[in-house]
C-alpha positions in Angstrom: 148.9 -15.2 -31.2 146.4 -17.8 -29.5 145.7 -15.1 -27.2 145.7 -12.6 -29.6 143.2 -14.5 -31.5 141.1 -15.5 -28.7 140.7 -11.7 -27.6 139.6 -10.5 -30.8 136.8 -13.8 -31.3 135.3 -12.9 -27.8 135.1 -9.1 -29.1 133.1 -10.6 -32.1 131.6 -12.4 -30.4 130.4 -9.5 -27.6 129.6 -7.3 -30.6 127.5 -9.6 -32.5 125.0 -10.4 -28.8 124.8 -6.0 -28.5 124.1 -6.0 -32.2 121.4 -9.0 -31.6 120.2 -7.2 -28.3 119.4 -4.4 -29.8 117.9 -5.4 -32.8 115.5 -7.5 -30.7 115.2 -4.0 -28.7 114.2 -2.3 -31.8 111.8 -4.4 -32.7 109.7 -5.1 -29.2 109.0 -1.4 -30.0 108.0 -1.1 -32.9 104.6 -1.5 -32.3 104.5 1.0 -30.1 106.7 3.5 -32.0 104.1 3.0 -35.1 101.1 3.7 -32.8 102.8 7.0 -31.7 104.1 7.8 -35.4 100.3 7.5 -36.2 99.2 9.5 -33.6 101.1 12.4 -34.4 101.3 12.5 -37.8 97.4 10.7 -38.7 98.9 8.2 -40.8 96.6 5.0 -41.1 93.9 6.6 -40.3 93.8 5.8 -36.3 91.2 8.1 -34.8 91.3 9.2 -30.8 89.3 8.4 -28.5 87.6 10.5 -26.0 85.5 9.7 -22.6 82.5 10.7 -22.2 82.8 13.5 -19.9 85.9 15.1 -21.8 83.7 15.1 -24.7 80.8 16.9 -23.1 83.5 19.4 -21.7 84.2 20.2 -25.3 83.0 23.6 -26.2 80.7 23.1 -30.1 81.0 25.8 -32.5 78.1 26.6 -33.8 79.1 28.0 -37.6 81.1 25.6 -38.3 79.6 22.2 -39.8 81.4 19.3 -41.5 80.0 16.2 -43.4 80.9 12.9 -42.4 80.3 9.9 -44.5 80.2 6.5 -43.4 81.7 3.7 -45.4 81.2 -0.1 -44.2 83.1 -3.4 -45.6 83.3 -7.2 -44.6 86.1 -9.4 -45.3 85.6 -11.5 -48.3 85.3 -14.9 -46.7 82.5 -13.4 -43.4 78.7 -14.0 -44.3 77.9 -10.9 -42.6 76.1 -7.7 -43.8 77.8 -5.0 -41.8 76.0 -1.3 -43.3 75.2 2.7 -41.7 71.5 3.1 -41.1 72.8 6.5 -41.9 75.3 7.7 -44.9 76.2 10.7 -43.5 75.5 13.1 -41.2 76.1 16.6 -40.9 77.5 18.0 -38.2 79.0 20.8 -35.9 82.7 21.2 -34.4 83.2 19.7 -31.1 79.4 18.6 -30.9 79.2 14.9 -29.7 77.1 13.1 -32.2 75.8 9.1 -32.5 75.1 7.4 -35.6 74.2 3.2 -35.4 75.4 0.4 -37.6 73.8 -3.0 -38.1 75.5 -6.4 -38.7 74.0 -9.0 -39.6 75.0 -12.8 -39.2 73.8 -15.5 -42.1 75.7 -18.2 -41.0 74.5 -21.1 -39.5 77.5 -20.6 -36.7 78.3 -18.5 -34.5 81.1 -15.7 -35.8 83.5 -12.8 -33.5 84.5 -10.2 -35.9 86.3 -7.2 -35.1 86.1 -4.2 -36.6 89.0 -1.8 -38.1 88.4 1.7 -38.4 89.9 4.4 -40.8 89.4 7.8 -41.5 90.0 9.9 -44.8 91.6 12.3 -45.6 94.4 10.1 -43.4 96.0 13.2 -41.9 92.8 14.0 -40.3 92.1 11.3 -38.6 93.4 12.7 -35.5 90.2 15.3 -35.3 87.8 12.7 -35.2 87.6 11.2 -31.7 85.5 8.2 -30.7 83.3 8.2 -27.1 81.9 5.0 -28.1 82.4 2.0 -30.6 82.1 -0.8 -31.3 85.2 -1.4 -32.7 87.0 -1.4 -29.2 85.8 -5.0 -28.6 85.0 -8.1 -30.7 81.3 -8.2 -31.4 79.9 -12.3 -31.4 77.0 -12.7 -33.2 74.8 -16.1 -33.0 73.9 -17.6 -35.9 70.8 -15.2 -38.2 71.4 -12.3 -34.8 71.2 -9.0 -36.2 72.7 -5.8 -33.6 72.6 -2.4 -34.2 75.8 -1.2 -32.9 76.2 2.5 -32.1 79.1 4.8 -32.3 79.7 8.0 -30.7 82.6 11.0 -31.9 83.3 14.4 -31.8 84.8 16.4 -34.5 88.0 18.4 -33.2 87.6 22.5 -33.2 91.1 22.1 -34.8 90.2 20.6 -37.5 91.9 22.7 -40.7 88.8 25.2 -42.0 89.5 23.9 -46.0 88.4 20.3 -44.8 84.4 19.7 -45.3 84.4 16.2 -45.6 85.4 13.5 -43.3 85.0 10.0 -44.2 85.1 6.7 -41.4 85.3 3.5 -42.6 84.9 0.2 -41.0 86.0 -3.2 -42.3 84.7 -6.3 -40.3 87.4 -9.3 -39.9 86.5 -12.3 -38.5 88.4 -13.2 -35.1 86.7 -16.4 -34.3 84.6 -19.0 -35.5 83.2 -21.4 -32.9 83.0 -24.8 -33.4 79.7 -26.2 -34.6 78.3 -29.3 -35.7 77.3 -28.1 -39.2 79.2 -29.9 -41.6 79.7 -26.6 -43.7 81.2 -24.8 -41.4 85.1 -24.5 -40.3 86.6 -25.6 -37.1 87.6 -22.8 -34.7 90.4 -19.9 -35.9 92.3 -17.9 -34.0 
């Protein structure tokens, strides 16, 4: 009797270990799976990325235009101004387009921020591909510093015919705040 109970306990432990390993593996794979899912479905407004060489090789559709609007935000506790220099552009499909955004740090300390892009309608995000974007890297601004930041993009010729307007939105979030002597400035946060 004791031998069969020990065997049953060992099977239960083995099953629990197997379930734990499977759960860990699934949790580890969720982020890449989510990225693939978003890329396929266009959910979450994630845009594609092209190299400059790939963009230069694209055929421009001179007969079709689409309007791309730009919306900007900063997180509530971030003392930056952030705005597009142009609120919207009308572009040919397949043509590489450059627009500029400007950010200003109004704090008395340096701040590093990260921009998170999104596209509306969400399902059309796969048709907007960027070749250059300030959102690819963190942006560090010194106290009082302003910076003009370009975005180069191409709207893919495969964009459905019923879509006439795309909205490219960016929200800046604080990545880190540098330690300074200013009594009003919080210490480093990551």
